[in-house]
py3Dmol code that shows the C-alpha trace and the ligand (Angstrom):
import py3Dmol

protein = """\
ATOM      1  CA  MET A   1       7.723 -26.242   3.211  1.00  0.00           C
ATOM      2  CA  SER A   2       7.679 -25.131   6.828  1.00  0.00           C
ATOM      3  CA  GLU A   3       6.792 -27.611   9.505  1.00  0.00           C
ATOM      4  CA  ILE A   4       3.143 -28.112  10.506  1.00  0.00           C
ATOM      5  CA  LYS A   5       2.520 -27.182  14.129  1.00  0.00           C
ATOM      6  CA  PHE A   6      -1.127 -28.242  14.319  1.00  0.00           C
ATOM      7  CA  ALA A   7      -4.251 -28.713  12.244  1.00  0.00           C
ATOM      8  CA  VAL A   8      -7.936 -28.197  12.929  1.00  0.00           C
ATOM      9  CA  LEU A   9     -10.666 -30.451  11.565  1.00  0.00           C
ATOM     10  CA  GLY A  10     -14.259 -29.307  11.596  1.00  0.00           C
ATOM     11  CA  GLN A  11     -16.968 -27.029  10.209  1.00  0.00           C
ATOM     12  CA  TYR A  12     -15.613 -23.943   8.577  1.00  0.00           C
ATOM     13  CA  PHE A  13     -16.749 -20.653   7.083  1.00  0.00           C
ATOM     14  CA  HIS A  14     -14.496 -18.702   4.751  1.00  0.00           C
ATOM     15  CA  CYS A  15     -14.923 -15.376   2.952  1.00  0.00           C
ATOM     16  CA  PRO A  16     -12.456 -15.286   0.067  1.00  0.00           C
ATOM     17  CA  THR A  17     -14.671 -13.050  -2.060  1.00  0.00           C
ATOM     18  CA  LYS A  18     -16.467  -9.889  -0.940  1.00  0.00           C
ATOM     19  CA  GLY A  19     -20.203 -10.468  -0.664  1.00  0.00           C
ATOM     20  CA  ASP A  20     -19.906 -14.232  -0.622  1.00  0.00           C
ATOM     21  CA  PHE A  21     -18.803 -17.014   1.712  1.00  0.00           C
ATOM     22  CA  GLU A  22     -17.828 -20.644   1.542  1.00  0.00           C
ATOM     23  CA  TYR A  23     -18.915 -23.330   3.977  1.00  0.00           C
ATOM     24  CA  ALA A  24     -17.541 -26.810   4.475  1.00  0.00           C
ATOM     25  CA  GLN A  25     -18.880 -29.351   6.934  1.00  0.00           C
ATOM     26  CA  GLN A  26     -15.465 -30.933   7.225  1.00  0.00           C
ATOM     27  CA  ALA A  27     -12.388 -28.845   6.484  1.00  0.00           C
ATOM     28  CA  LEU A  28      -8.781 -29.417   7.465  1.00  0.00           C
ATOM     29  CA  ILE A  29      -6.799 -26.246   8.230  1.00  0.00           C
ATOM     30  CA  GLN A  30      -3.069 -26.713   8.698  1.00  0.00           C
ATOM     31  CA  VAL A  31      -0.976 -24.127  10.544  1.00  0.00           C
ATOM     32  CA  ASN A  32       2.828 -23.902  10.547  1.00  0.00           C
ATOM     33  CA  ASN A  33       5.275 -22.971  13.285  1.00  0.00           C
ATOM     34  CA  GLN A  34       4.985 -19.284  12.405  1.00  0.00           C
ATOM     35  CA  GLY A  35       1.216 -19.370  12.964  1.00  0.00           C
ATOM     36  CA  THR A  36       0.441 -19.102   9.264  1.00  0.00           C
ATOM     37  CA  ILE A  37      -2.312 -21.161   7.630  1.00  0.00           C
ATOM     38  CA  VAL A  38      -0.492 -23.169   4.984  1.00  0.00           C
ATOM     39  CA  SER A  39      -3.333 -25.238   3.575  1.00  0.00           C
ATOM     40  CA  VAL A  40      -7.087 -25.699   3.663  1.00  0.00           C
ATOM     41  CA  THR A  41      -8.487 -28.916   2.269  1.00  0.00           C
ATOM     42  CA  THR A  42     -11.979 -30.395   2.303  1.00  0.00           C
ATOM     43  CA  GLU A  43     -13.479 -33.835   1.910  1.00  0.00           C
ATOM     44  CA  THR A  44     -13.576 -33.434  -1.868  1.00  0.00           C
ATOM     45  CA  ASP A  45      -9.763 -33.224  -2.041  1.00  0.00           C
ATOM     46  CA  ALA A  46      -8.140 -36.510  -2.994  1.00  0.00           C
ATOM     47  CA  ASP A  47      -5.645 -36.818  -0.128  1.00  0.00           C
ATOM     48  CA  PHE A  48      -7.960 -35.415   2.578  1.00  0.00           C
ATOM     49  CA  GLN A  49      -8.377 -38.622   4.588  1.00  0.00           C
ATOM     50  CA  ALA A  50      -4.687 -39.495   4.302  1.00  0.00           C
ATOM     51  CA  GLN A  51      -3.722 -36.071   5.670  1.00  0.00           C
ATOM     52  CA  VAL A  52      -6.199 -36.396   8.558  1.00  0.00           C
ATOM     53  CA  SER A  53      -4.807 -39.825   9.444  1.00  0.00           C
ATOM     54  CA  THR A  54      -1.200 -38.649   9.365  1.00  0.00           C
ATOM     55  CA  LEU A  55      -1.882 -35.561  11.488  1.00  0.00           C
ATOM     56  CA  SER A  56      -3.938 -37.605  13.936  1.00  0.00           C
ATOM     57  CA  SER A  57      -1.216 -40.190  14.409  1.00  0.00           C
ATOM     58  CA  ASN A  58       1.311 -37.358  14.950  1.00  0.00           C
ATOM     59  CA  ASN A  59      -0.935 -35.865  17.678  1.00  0.00           C
ATOM     60  CA  GLN A  60      -1.202 -32.661  15.668  1.00  0.00           C
ATOM     61  CA  LEU A  61      -4.944 -32.767  15.049  1.00  0.00           C
ATOM     62  CA  ILE A  62      -7.567 -30.731  16.903  1.00  0.00           C
ATOM     63  CA  GLU A  63     -11.070 -32.014  16.137  1.00  0.00           C
ATOM     64  CA  LEU A  64     -14.016 -29.661  16.636  1.00  0.00           C
ATOM     65  CA  SER A  65     -17.314 -30.931  17.979  1.00  0.00           C
ATOM     66  CA  SER A  66     -20.479 -30.706  15.867  1.00  0.00           C
ATOM     67  CA  THR A  67     -21.463 -27.479  17.651  1.00  0.00           C
ATOM     68  CA  GLN A  68     -18.138 -25.747  17.044  1.00  0.00           C
ATOM     69  CA  TYR A  69     -16.958 -24.039  13.876  1.00  0.00           C
ATOM     70  CA  LEU A  70     -14.128 -21.910  12.535  1.00  0.00           C
ATOM     71  CA  MET A  71     -14.611 -18.535  10.912  1.00  0.00           C
ATOM     72  CA  PRO A  72     -12.240 -15.748   9.853  1.00  0.00           C
ATOM     73  CA  GLY A  73     -11.083 -13.462  12.651  1.00  0.00           C
ATOM     74  CA  MET A  74     -12.863 -10.124  12.784  1.00  0.00           C
ATOM     75  CA  VAL A  75     -11.050  -6.903  11.966  1.00  0.00           C
ATOM     76  CA  ASP A  76     -11.860  -3.740  13.914  1.00  0.00           C
ATOM     77  CA  LEU A  77     -10.832  -0.777  11.807  1.00  0.00           C
ATOM     78  CA  HIS A  78     -11.211   1.893  14.477  1.00  0.00           C
ATOM     79  CA  VAL A  79     -10.496   1.397  18.176  1.00  0.00           C
ATOM     80  CA  HIS A  80      -9.628   4.183  20.614  1.00  0.00           C
ATOM     81  CA  ALA A  81      -7.630   2.047  23.009  1.00  0.00           C
ATOM     82  CA  PRO A  82      -7.598   4.465  25.999  1.00  0.00           C
ATOM     83  CA  GLN A  83     -11.365   4.880  25.801  1.00  0.00           C
ATOM     84  CA  PHE A  84     -11.894   1.225  26.709  1.00  0.00           C
ATOM     85  CA  GLN A  85     -12.328   2.409  30.299  1.00  0.00           C
ATOM     86  CA  GLN A  86     -15.365   4.514  29.402  1.00  0.00           C
ATOM     87  CA  ALA A  87     -17.009   2.260  26.826  1.00  0.00           C
ATOM     88  CA  GLY A  88     -20.767   2.768  27.001  1.00  0.00           C
ATOM     89  CA  LYS A  89     -20.493   5.613  29.520  1.00  0.00           C
ATOM     90  CA  GLY A  90     -20.857   9.391  29.284  1.00  0.00           C
ATOM     91  CA  LEU A  91     -23.214   9.308  26.347  1.00  0.00           C
ATOM     92  CA  ASP A  92     -25.079  12.428  27.470  1.00  0.00           C
ATOM     93  CA  LEU A  93     -22.874  14.871  25.542  1.00  0.00           C
ATOM     94  CA  PRO A  94     -22.316  15.554  21.822  1.00  0.00           C
ATOM     95  CA  LEU A  95     -18.891  14.611  20.466  1.00  0.00           C
ATOM     96  CA  TYR A  96     -17.033  17.884  20.944  1.00  0.00           C
ATOM     97  CA  ASP A  97     -18.130  18.341  24.598  1.00  0.00           C
ATOM     98  CA  TRP A  98     -17.695  14.632  25.253  1.00  0.00           C
ATOM     99  CA  LEU A  99     -14.063  14.896  24.148  1.00  0.00           C
ATOM    100  CA  GLN A 100     -13.330  17.937  26.293  1.00  0.00           C
ATOM    101  CA  ASP A 101     -15.197  16.833  29.435  1.00  0.00           C
ATOM    102  CA  TYR A 102     -14.668  13.077  29.533  1.00  0.00           C
ATOM    103  CA  THR A 103     -12.280  11.731  26.956  1.00  0.00           C
ATOM    104  CA  PHE A 104      -9.282  14.064  26.964  1.00  0.00           C
ATOM    105  CA  PRO A 105      -8.976  13.842  30.796  1.00  0.00           C
ATOM    106  CA  LEU A 106      -9.054  10.045  30.525  1.00  0.00           C
ATOM    107  CA  GLU A 107      -6.537   9.916  27.666  1.00  0.00           C
ATOM    108  CA  ALA A 108      -4.206  12.248  29.596  1.00  0.00           C
ATOM    109  CA  LYS A 109      -3.913   9.592  32.307  1.00  0.00           C
ATOM    110  CA  PHE A 110      -1.953   7.371  29.904  1.00  0.00           C
ATOM    111  CA  ALA A 111       1.126   9.484  30.601  1.00  0.00           C
ATOM    112  CA  ASP A 112       1.357   7.099  33.552  1.00  0.00           C
ATOM    113  CA  MET A 113       2.859   3.766  32.494  1.00  0.00           C
ATOM    114  CA  ASP A 114       1.420   1.961  35.525  1.00  0.00           C
ATOM    115  CA  PHE A 115      -2.051   3.041  34.439  1.00  0.00           C
ATOM    116  CA  THR A 116      -1.259   2.017  30.856  1.00  0.00           C
ATOM    117  CA  LYS A 117      -0.219  -1.449  32.009  1.00  0.00           C
ATOM    118  CA  GLN A 118      -3.464  -1.826  33.961  1.00  0.00           C
ATOM    119  CA  ILE A 119      -5.683  -1.057  30.982  1.00  0.00           C
ATOM    120  CA  TYR A 120      -4.167  -2.184  27.686  1.00  0.00           C
ATOM    121  CA  PRO A 121      -3.695  -5.905  28.505  1.00  0.00           C
ATOM    122  CA  SER A 122      -7.383  -6.246  29.378  1.00  0.00           C
ATOM    123  CA  LEU A 123      -8.422  -4.355  26.240  1.00  0.00           C
ATOM    124  CA  VAL A 124      -6.438  -6.621  23.899  1.00  0.00           C
ATOM    125  CA  LYS A 125      -7.584  -9.714  25.802  1.00  0.00           C
ATOM    126  CA  SER A 126     -11.206  -8.628  25.607  1.00  0.00           C
ATOM    127  CA  LEU A 127     -11.053  -7.974  21.856  1.00  0.00           C
ATOM    128  CA  LEU A 128      -9.372 -11.328  21.192  1.00  0.00           C
ATOM    129  CA  ALA A 129     -11.914 -13.139  23.377  1.00  0.00           C
ATOM    130  CA  ASN A 130     -14.659 -11.667  21.189  1.00  0.00           C
ATOM    131  CA  GLY A 131     -13.022 -12.766  17.926  1.00  0.00           C
ATOM    132  CA  THR A 132     -11.234  -9.566  16.928  1.00  0.00           C
ATOM    133  CA  THR A 133      -7.904 -10.892  15.707  1.00  0.00           C
ATOM    134  CA  SER A 134      -6.849  -7.633  14.011  1.00  0.00           C
ATOM    135  CA  ALA A 135      -7.374  -4.082  15.199  1.00  0.00           C
ATOM    136  CA  VAL A 136      -6.470  -0.582  14.049  1.00  0.00           C
ATOM    137  CA  TYR A 137      -5.822   1.516  17.149  1.00  0.00           C
ATOM    138  CA  PHE A 138      -5.617   5.130  18.150  1.00  0.00           C
ATOM    139  CA  ALA A 139      -3.542   5.221  21.366  1.00  0.00           C
ATOM    140  CA  THR A 140      -2.745   8.579  23.026  1.00  0.00           C
ATOM    141  CA  ILE A 141      -0.213  11.372  22.540  1.00  0.00           C
ATOM    142  CA  HIS A 142       2.261   9.534  24.800  1.00  0.00           C
ATOM    143  CA  LYS A 143       5.033   7.728  22.946  1.00  0.00           C
ATOM    144  CA  ASP A 144       5.983   5.134  25.565  1.00  0.00           C
ATOM    145  CA  SER A 145       2.386   4.259  26.383  1.00  0.00           C
ATOM    146  CA  SER A 146       1.589   3.848  22.683  1.00  0.00           C
ATOM    147  CA  VAL A 147       4.577   1.537  22.204  1.00  0.00           C
ATOM    148  CA  GLU A 148       3.299  -0.444  25.191  1.00  0.00           C
ATOM    149  CA  LEU A 149      -0.016  -1.021  23.392  1.00  0.00           C
ATOM    150  CA  ALA A 150       1.879  -2.353  20.371  1.00  0.00           C
ATOM    151  CA  ARG A 151       3.948  -4.587  22.669  1.00  0.00           C
ATOM    152  CA  GLU A 152       0.774  -5.940  24.269  1.00  0.00           C
ATOM    153  CA  CYS A 153      -0.772  -6.787  20.877  1.00  0.00           C
ATOM    154  CA  LEU A 154       2.385  -8.652  20.004  1.00  0.00           C
ATOM    155  CA  LYS A 155       2.487 -10.461  23.330  1.00  0.00           C
ATOM    156  CA  GLN A 156      -1.118 -11.668  23.000  1.00  0.00           C
ATOM    157  CA  GLY A 157      -0.844 -12.475  19.288  1.00  0.00           C
ATOM    158  CA  GLN A 158      -3.214  -9.873  17.908  1.00  0.00           C
ATOM    159  CA  ARG A 159      -2.413  -8.186  14.592  1.00  0.00           C
ATOM    160  CA  GLY A 160      -2.284  -4.528  15.559  1.00  0.00           C
ATOM    161  CA  PHE A 161      -1.969  -1.286  13.648  1.00  0.00           C
ATOM    162  CA  VAL A 162      -1.113   1.187  16.380  1.00  0.00           C
ATOM    163  CA  GLY A 163      -0.945   4.968  16.251  1.00  0.00           C
ATOM    164  CA  LYS A 164       0.546   7.457  18.637  1.00  0.00           C
ATOM    165  CA  VAL A 165      -1.982  10.281  18.443  1.00  0.00           C
ATOM    166  CA  ASN A 166      -0.797  13.731  17.368  1.00  0.00           C
ATOM    167  CA  MET A 167      -2.615  16.912  18.438  1.00  0.00           C
ATOM    168  CA  ASP A 168      -0.822  20.258  18.759  1.00  0.00           C
ATOM    169  CA  GLU A 169      -3.380  22.968  17.893  1.00  0.00           C
ATOM    170  CA  ALA A 170      -3.702  24.964  21.124  1.00  0.00           C
ATOM    171  CA  SER A 171      -7.126  26.398  20.344  1.00  0.00           C
ATOM    172  CA  GLN A 172      -8.633  22.915  20.104  1.00  0.00           C
ATOM    173  CA  CYS A 173      -6.719  20.930  22.728  1.00  0.00           C
ATOM    174  CA  PRO A 174      -6.905  21.396  26.500  1.00  0.00           C
ATOM    175  CA  PRO A 175      -3.637  22.509  28.148  1.00  0.00           C
ATOM    176  CA  PHE A 176      -3.401  19.217  30.050  1.00  0.00           C
ATOM    177  CA  TYR A 177      -3.609  17.130  26.866  1.00  0.00           C
ATOM    178  CA  ILE A 178      -1.529  18.586  24.035  1.00  0.00           C
ATOM    179  CA  GLU A 179       1.919  17.936  22.568  1.00  0.00           C
ATOM    180  CA  HIS A 180       4.686  19.877  24.366  1.00  0.00           C
ATOM    181  CA  SER A 181       5.830  21.198  20.985  1.00  0.00           C
ATOM    182  CA  THR A 182       5.304  20.306  17.355  1.00  0.00           C
ATOM    183  CA  THR A 183       9.004  19.651  16.790  1.00  0.00           C
ATOM    184  CA  GLU A 184       9.253  17.435  19.851  1.00  0.00           C
ATOM    185  CA  ALA A 185       6.073  15.560  18.889  1.00  0.00           C
ATOM    186  CA  LEU A 186       7.367  14.833  15.396  1.00  0.00           C
ATOM    187  CA  LYS A 187      10.636  13.584  16.861  1.00  0.00           C
ATOM    188  CA  GLU A 188       8.778  11.328  19.301  1.00  0.00           C
ATOM    189  CA  THR A 189       6.495  10.079  16.534  1.00  0.00           C
ATOM    190  CA  GLU A 190       9.503   9.045  14.463  1.00  0.00           C
ATOM    191  CA  GLN A 191      10.942   7.260  17.516  1.00  0.00           C
ATOM    192  CA  PHE A 192       7.564   5.575  18.013  1.00  0.00           C
ATOM    193  CA  VAL A 193       7.613   4.284  14.422  1.00  0.00           C
ATOM    194  CA  GLN A 194      11.141   2.957  14.822  1.00  0.00           C
ATOM    195  CA  GLU A 195      10.459   1.346  18.202  1.00  0.00           C
ATOM    196  CA  VAL A 196       7.312  -0.471  17.043  1.00  0.00           C
ATOM    197  CA  ILE A 197       9.030  -1.818  13.926  1.00  0.00           C
ATOM    198  CA  ALA A 198      11.957  -3.020  16.064  1.00  0.00           C
ATOM    199  CA  LEU A 199       9.954  -4.572  18.942  1.00  0.00           C
ATOM    200  CA  GLU A 200      11.368  -7.880  20.066  1.00  0.00           C
ATOM    201  CA  GLY A 201       9.334 -10.658  18.438  1.00  0.00           C
ATOM    202  CA  ASN A 202       7.990  -8.347  15.713  1.00  0.00           C
ATOM    203  CA  GLU A 203      10.272  -9.667  12.982  1.00  0.00           C
ATOM    204  CA  GLN A 204       7.237 -10.564  10.866  1.00  0.00           C
ATOM    205  CA  GLN A 205       5.618  -7.184  11.569  1.00  0.00           C
ATOM    206  CA  LEU A 206       2.520  -8.580  13.257  1.00  0.00           C
ATOM    207  CA  VAL A 207       2.276  -5.103  14.734  1.00  0.00           C
ATOM    208  CA  SER A 208       2.748  -1.974  12.626  1.00  0.00           C
ATOM    209  CA  PRO A 209       2.977   1.740  13.436  1.00  0.00           C
ATOM    210  CA  VAL A 210       0.334   4.106  12.034  1.00  0.00           C
ATOM    211  CA  LEU A 211       0.766   7.875  11.751  1.00  0.00           C
ATOM    212  CA  THR A 212      -2.219   9.399  13.525  1.00  0.00           C
ATOM    213  CA  PRO A 213      -3.110  13.078  13.279  1.00  0.00           C
ATOM    214  CA  ARG A 214      -6.227  13.042  15.481  1.00  0.00           C
ATOM    215  CA  PHE A 215      -8.191  15.179  13.023  1.00  0.00           C
ATOM    216  CA  VAL A 216      -7.722  18.374  11.065  1.00  0.00           C
ATOM    217  CA  PRO A 217      -8.846  20.820  13.783  1.00  0.00           C
ATOM    218  CA  SER A 218      -6.457  19.439  16.406  1.00  0.00           C
ATOM    219  CA  CYS A 219      -3.309  19.590  14.239  1.00  0.00           C
ATOM    220  CA  THR A 220      -1.305  22.545  12.952  1.00  0.00           C
ATOM    221  CA  SER A 221      -0.269  22.638   9.303  1.00  0.00           C
ATOM    222  CA  GLU A 222       3.308  22.166  10.449  1.00  0.00           C
ATOM    223  CA  MET A 223       2.336  18.952  12.197  1.00  0.00           C
ATOM    224  CA  LEU A 224       0.451  17.617   9.175  1.00  0.00           C
ATOM    225  CA  GLN A 225       3.383  18.476   6.925  1.00  0.00           C
ATOM    226  CA  GLY A 226       5.839  16.704   9.258  1.00  0.00           C
ATOM    227  CA  LEU A 227       3.662  13.599   9.527  1.00  0.00           C
ATOM    228  CA  GLY A 228       3.360  13.520   5.741  1.00  0.00           C
ATOM    229  CA  GLU A 229       7.144  13.473   5.477  1.00  0.00           C
ATOM    230  CA  LEU A 230       7.337  10.610   7.977  1.00  0.00           C
ATOM    231  CA  ALA A 231       4.713   8.682   5.960  1.00  0.00           C
ATOM    232  CA  GLN A 232       6.902   9.068   2.885  1.00  0.00           C
ATOM    233  CA  LYS A 233      10.076   8.144   4.725  1.00  0.00           C
ATOM    234  CA  TYR A 234       8.751   5.009   6.440  1.00  0.00           C
ATOM    235  CA  GLN A 235       5.942   4.119   4.012  1.00  0.00           C
ATOM    236  CA  CYS A 236       3.638   3.579   6.992  1.00  0.00           C
ATOM    237  CA  HIS A 237      -0.104   3.643   7.214  1.00  0.00           C
ATOM    238  CA  VAL A 238      -1.906   6.861   8.105  1.00  0.00           C
ATOM    239  CA  GLN A 239      -5.218   7.212   9.947  1.00  0.00           C
ATOM    240  CA  THR A 240      -7.318  10.135  11.070  1.00  0.00           C
ATOM    241  CA  HIS A 241     -10.955  11.218  11.403  1.00  0.00           C
ATOM    242  CA  CYS A 242     -12.456  12.612   8.261  1.00  0.00           C
ATOM    243  CA  SER A 243     -16.180  13.168   8.794  1.00  0.00           C
ATOM    244  CA  GLU A 244     -17.360  11.803  12.108  1.00  0.00           C
ATOM    245  CA  ILE A 245     -20.083  14.349  12.892  1.00  0.00           C
ATOM    246  CA  PRO A 246     -21.771  17.175  10.974  1.00  0.00           C
ATOM    247  CA  MET A 247     -19.191  19.981  11.047  1.00  0.00           C
ATOM    248  CA  PRO A 248     -20.129  22.809  13.406  1.00  0.00           C
ATOM    249  CA  ARG A 249     -20.347  25.661  10.916  1.00  0.00           C
ATOM    250  CA  THR A 250     -19.931  28.196  13.660  1.00  0.00           C
ATOM    251  CA  ASN A 251     -16.438  27.052  14.598  1.00  0.00           C
ATOM    252  CA  PRO A 252     -14.205  29.850  13.232  1.00  0.00           C
ATOM    253  CA  LEU A 253     -11.065  27.708  13.217  1.00  0.00           C
ATOM    254  CA  LEU A 254     -12.756  25.034  11.111  1.00  0.00           C
ATOM    255  CA  ARG A 255     -14.154  27.672   8.768  1.00  0.00           C
ATOM    256  CA  LYS A 256     -10.694  29.146   8.255  1.00  0.00           C
ATOM    257  CA  ARG A 257      -8.953  25.815   7.757  1.00  0.00           C
ATOM    258  CA  LEU A 258     -11.522  24.081   5.608  1.00  0.00           C
ATOM    259  CA  GLY A 259     -12.688  27.253   3.850  1.00  0.00           C
ATOM    260  CA  ALA A 260     -15.341  26.969   1.174  1.00  0.00           C
ATOM    261  CA  ARG A 261     -15.939  23.294   1.794  1.00  0.00           C
ATOM    262  CA  LEU A 262     -17.914  24.093   4.982  1.00  0.00           C
TER     263      LEU A 262
END
"""
ligand_1 = """\
1
ZN
Zn -12.535 7.834 16.438
"""
view = py3Dmol.view(width=600, height=400)
view.addModel(protein, "pdb")
view.setStyle({"model": 0}, {"cartoon": {"style": "trace"}})
view.addModel(ligand_1, "xyz")
view.setStyle({"model": 1}, {"stick": {}})
view.zoomTo()
view.show()
């Protein structure tokens, strides 16, 4: 058994079954050197007091006050990391115009690594401070900036699923924010996957790459096909947008690509 690094004693909520939760007024949670919870015991367990005494005498015990409690970390399944800068702003436009007028110009700025390094650390820190210990991210189309987000998650100890965004359909993407070419983008996406997997300190894959076609309208069929092949090759997760707003029926590109389903 791996060595115990520390243990926490106090009130605790746990959600092992969907729709239900457990509560214990006094629980002992032991964590090993890898940061993994190795045991949870409560007062009803026979050796509970003996374990508390041993950990206490080894200076490994953190005791919560009566107003503190432990709960599972929250998981955010959909974060647009570059949009952190505009959270709560620019809400006067519907989604499509909001993307074109506000969001794509902001995301384009992440080509600049200095800008990236100003924003992503505070985003990850802010999420962790609010209890989000795992997050599934859309980054931007920029490979190096997206890897930097993964590196930041790793550095701060957040479980991250990070995607370099892909968007190459010229009729739907502004000229200042589109892949240079589909072939180049697929090559960079494969490099992104490899670099995230191989990040220093990521031996236990705390951070994972996610293939991220932004959504159907912004990707060519060639891009979707190529990303599908990468998903098969690396067995990685895939994320996209499926049905975020009512589809604009007047959009001819959407009508052509989604056909009778519109
Ligand atoms: Zn989204």
